[in-house]
N, C-alpha and C positions, 0 to 999 in steps of 0.2 A: 290505312287508318291513323296511324300515327304521324306517317310523313304529311298527310293532308291537315292534321291539326298543328303540325309545327309550321306549315306554310300560313297559316291564319294568323299564328303569332307572329311569324317574319313580317307578314303583310301589316298586321297592327302596330307592329315596333315601327316599321317604316313610314307609316301614316302619322304616328304619333311625332316620329322626328322630324318629317316634311311641317307639320303643323307648328311643332316648335320653332324650327326655322324660320317660317314666313312671320310668325309672329313675334321672333326677337327682332327680325329686320324691319317691321314695321314698329317697333318700340324704341328700336334705335334711332329710327329716322325722328320720332316723336321728340325722345329725347334730347337729338343733337340740335334740332332747330326748334322755334316756338312757332313755325309757318302752321303747322297741322292745328295746334290751339286758336290761331288768329283766324285761320280759314274757317274753323267750326263757328266763332263768334261773328265772322262776316256773314254766314251763311243764314244763321239766327236773326241777323238783323235785317238782311234783304227779305227774309220771308216772316217780319215780326207781324204783318196783319194777318197770317194766318196762326197764329200763337192763341193759345187760350187765355182768357181774360185773367184766371187766375195767376198764370205765369207772368204776364204783364205786373202784375201787383210783386210777386214775389222776387223778380229780379234785383230790384235795388236792395232788398233784405239779403238776398243771396249774397250779393257785391259788397256790403257791411261784412258780412259773415266770413267771406273769403279774404278780404282785407284785415280784420281782426285776428284770423287764425294765421294770416302769414306774417303778421307783425309778433305774435306768440312763437312762431318756428324761428324766425330771424332771430329774436333776441335769445332764444334759447342755444341756438347755434351762433351766437355772437357774429351773425352778418349784419353790420352796423350799416353799411351803406344800403342794402336793400330794405332795412327796418325803417329808415329815414324816408326812403321813395315810397313806401307803403302808407306811411303817417301821413306825408303829403297829401296821397291819393285820397286816403279817407279824411282827411279835414277838407280837401277841396269838395269831394261828393256831397260831405254834412253841408258846406258854404253854400253850394248851389242848390240843396234840398230846403234850406233854413227857413223858416215863416217869416214874410216881411211883413213890419207892423202895419194897419192900414192908414195911418197918418202920414205913410211914406208913399213915393209915388211909384208904383209896384216895377212899371217896365225900367224906368231909370235906374232904380235901385239893383234890379234884377242885371242889369246891363253892366254897372259898375263891378258887380260882385264878378260877374264873369269873365270881363276884360282883365281885372285883378289876378284871378285865379288863372287864365289864360298865360299871364306873363310870369307869375312865381313858378307855375309848373315846370317850364324848359330851363328856367334859371336854377331851379332845385337840382333836376337832373343833372344840367350840366357840372354844377358845385360837387355834388356827391360822387358823381363818376369818375372826378380827379382826385377825390382822396383814397386814403387808405382806410384799413380796419382797424379802428382804436377801440373800440368799447362804447356803448352807448351811455354807462354811466359813468365814465371817465371825464376828466375835464374837456378835453376834445369833445365828447359825445353830448355833453352838457351845454356846451356853447352853441352846437347847432341847434339843438331843444329848444333852447332860447331863442335862436334864429326863426324857428318855424311860429314857434309860440307870437312872436313879433308880427310875423306876416297874418297869423290868423287874427290877431289884435287889430292889424291895420285893416284889413276886410271888414271886421266887425265894427270899426269906426264908420266906416265908408258907409255900412246901413245903416247906422244910428243917425248920421250926419244928414246922408241923402242929398249932400250938395254936388249939384252936377257941375257947378263952376270949378270946385276942387278938383273934380273927375277930369274937367277939361285941362286944368293946368299943371296935371301931371302926367298931363301926355298919354293918355291911356284909352283916349275915347277912339271907339271903332269908327268915328267920322274922321277922325286925325289922320290920314293918310299920309303916312311916312313914305312908303313905297307906292308908288301906283301900279306897279308891276304885280302886285298880289292883290286884284280886285275879286277874285272869285271865291274867297272863304271870309266868314264872319269874323275869325279869329286876327286880332290886333295884329299889326304889320309889325311892331316892336315883338312881340312874341313870335311870329312867324321868323323873325330874324334870329331870335334866341333858339328856337328848334333846330333851325337850319345850323347854327353854329355849333349846337351841340352833337347833331348827329355828324358834322365834317369832324369834329374834335374825337369822338367815338371812331371814326371809320379811321383817323389817322395814327392811332395808338397800336403799338405793333407786339407790346409784350404778349408772351404766349399764355402767361399767368392771368391775363386779363380777359382772355378770349371769350370764356364763358359768361362771365359780367358784362361784357360788352355788347354781346348778340342781344341778351335778355334785356339790358337797358335800351338798345334800338328798337327791340319790338315795343317795349313799354312805351318809347317816344311815338312809334306808329299809331299805337291804341290811343294814346293820350289826343294826339292829333285827329284821329277821327272821333274821338267823344267831342272835342271841342267846334270841331265844324258842325257834327250836327245835333249840337247841344238842345234847340230848340225841339226834338223830339225827344220826348220823356224818357225811353228806354235806352238812347244812345250812351249816356255818360254811366250810370250804373254797369251797362252791358261791357263797356270797353274798360273800364276802370276795374271792374271785377275779373276781366279776361287778365289785365296787367298782372293783378294780386296772383291768379292762378298760375302764371308765366314764372313768377318770383319762386312762388312756393316750388313748382317744379324743378326750377333752377337749383336750387339750395338741395332740393333731395337728390338732383343727379351729381351735383358737385360732391358731397358726402359719399355718394354710392360709388363714383370713380377715386375717391381719396381710399375710402376700404377696401375695394377691389383691384383698383388697378396701381401697378407701381409708378411713380409721379415721374422717375428718371427715362425709364425705358419705354413707358406705354403699354407692356406687357401685362395680363393679369398678374397680381400679386400671390403670395404664399396662400394667403387666407382664401382667394377664390380658387388655388391649386387643392387645399383641403377640403373644401366644399363639392369639387369637381369629381375628385378619385372615389368620395363615398358614393358618387353615384353608378360607379362601374361595378359591373359583373361578368362572370366568366373570365373570358380570355382577354388580357390587354397587356401594353408593353409600357414602361416607363424608363426613360432616359434621362439621366443626370449628366449636367454637363458643366464643366469647370474651367473657367481661363487659367493658363498655366504662366504662372511666374506673376502674376498680378500684384502682388504686394511690392514687387523688385519694380515693376514697371511704374505704380504709383511712386514711390520713392525717389525714383530717376526723374520722371516727367511732370509729376504732380497730378494731384487728386481730379484737376479738370481735365488732364488728358484721360485718366483712368475712366470716367465718366464719359468720355466720348468712344473709347473702345468697348464699353457696356452697352451703349446705344447702337455702334456699330453691328455688333453682334445680335441685339435684339432686332435690327433690321433684316439681317439674313436669316434669323430663324423665323420672323413673320411672314415670310415667302413659303413656308413650311404648309402645305396643304394635305398632309396625311395626319400630322398630329395636332395637338393644343399645346401653344407654348406658356411658360409663366416664368417670372423670375423668383427662383427661389429665396434669392437673399445674397448680399454681398457680390461676389463673382460666380454665385453658380445660379444655372438655370435649369429646368425641368420641362422634358416633353412627354405629355401623356398620348398613347396612341390605342385607343378605344377599339375592341374586336378586333386586334391584329396580332399576330406572333412575331418572335424576334427573328424568323428567316424572313420574314415580309418586310419589315422596317431595315432590316441591316443596310441594305443599297440606300437607302436615303439618308439614314444617320451617318454612314461614310461620306456619302456626297457632300452632306453639311458641311462634315469637318473640313474636307477638303476645302468648301468653298470660303470657309473662315480664314483657313490657311493661306489662301491665295488672296484674299481682299487687302487692300493696300490702306494702311492708315497712317494720315500725315500728322506728325506733332509740331505744333508751331509753339515759339517761346520758349524752346528748352536752353538751358544756359550754356549748352556745349553745343547748341545748334548753330552753325555756319553756314549752312546750305539756303539759299536765298526760296522762300516758298515752303520751309520746314523739312523736317526729315521724315523719310518715308520707311514706315516700318511695317513687320507684320507680326501679327498675334495667333497663338494657335490655342486649341483647346483640348481637354482630355473629357471622354464620355464613357460613364457606365450604363449600360443596359440590363434589364432585368424584367422577367415574364410573371405573370401569375399562373399559377401552375394548376389551379382548379378554383371551383367558385366558392371554396372553403377557405381560400388562401386571404389572410387578413392586409387590409392596404397598406398598412404600417411595416407587414415584412416586406411587401414587395419594395417599397420606397427603401427600406434598409439595404436589400439585396443590391439593388441600384447603386446605392452608396458605396457598398463596398467594392462593387464591380468598378465605380470611379476612382476608388484610392489603388485599385489594381491597375488600373490605366497608368495613374502616376507613376507607380512602381515600376512599371514596365518601359520608362523613357518619355513619358507624356506624347502629347499631339498623336493620341491613337484611342480607337475605341474597344472596351471590353467587355465580353458579354457572359 
């Protein structure tokens, strides 16, 4: 009876682990690409005829709420570029929804507003994607707020004047085809050129620090193109503008999640993630503490840049770990958790990891005493301390402390070894 009950518990644990794994992969996919959100928006747009009437009226309101909430989030987290993008989208949707006076030609005025916004949007995206974060209320931020305000005033003047001649003179008329190769969209050709230029500029940027921002802005560009292309369908603009706002909100949340739980240098989960993960462990588990030998001397000799490269190398080798969960503890120390494992089970893996790191070849370039063409080839070693929880009542901090003591024991034994 007890064995049967235990099997049920084990099956339940396995099922929960499987569900968590699948959910984690799905969330990871959504977090790392805006494709899922864009796909949902596309499905809603294609199925709009089957949507309830109440939802048709609710989508514009929801879009405004998303954009306003996004501006609040980005201002709180000092994400200036995203804030300005959201502000431009908000004002653009407001401009296309604004009531036109009866004494103005409705069709001509709406077309002038549409083409003005179609040109300003990609121009603003291109401008903000090339800038750095400097604060909304800084002198830099105020200048760009003024620029956006001037754009809004310009559109308002167009609405009030309603002069079709002015509209033609500034070269934004839909009929003024500067490029006859783009006849399939109502978007003005000048705006199409700026959209394409913005896309090429973002794709050409190679800095890793901007990858997340770059992918989000690219998705916003695509959403905006759909919105402007289908603008005559009432639901298109608020749906795709709102989707852009949602993408930016998710991007900001994801970015701060990564900063909180991932180590920026190595890409491994950080110490905060380790502290949360270890509290979830019950029963038997193993903790391994890993420390790079003579790391301070290495930094002093070859520079901190080379030291960072060593940490990245070790992290990449540890990432191949299929048995345990790897973390950067801090400085030159790393930690590996082995849930539901005993020391004798993980000992071969840990020893293999130590040997693999010791065999890995590290090339140092730019050292002052380096006379070898292509850089000096070096090897680094690590010391590893391992501890196991003795029973369910063992405190997590005690297991971590035992692993740390074992690590110092490994260093006392000559380094480049494992102590258990």
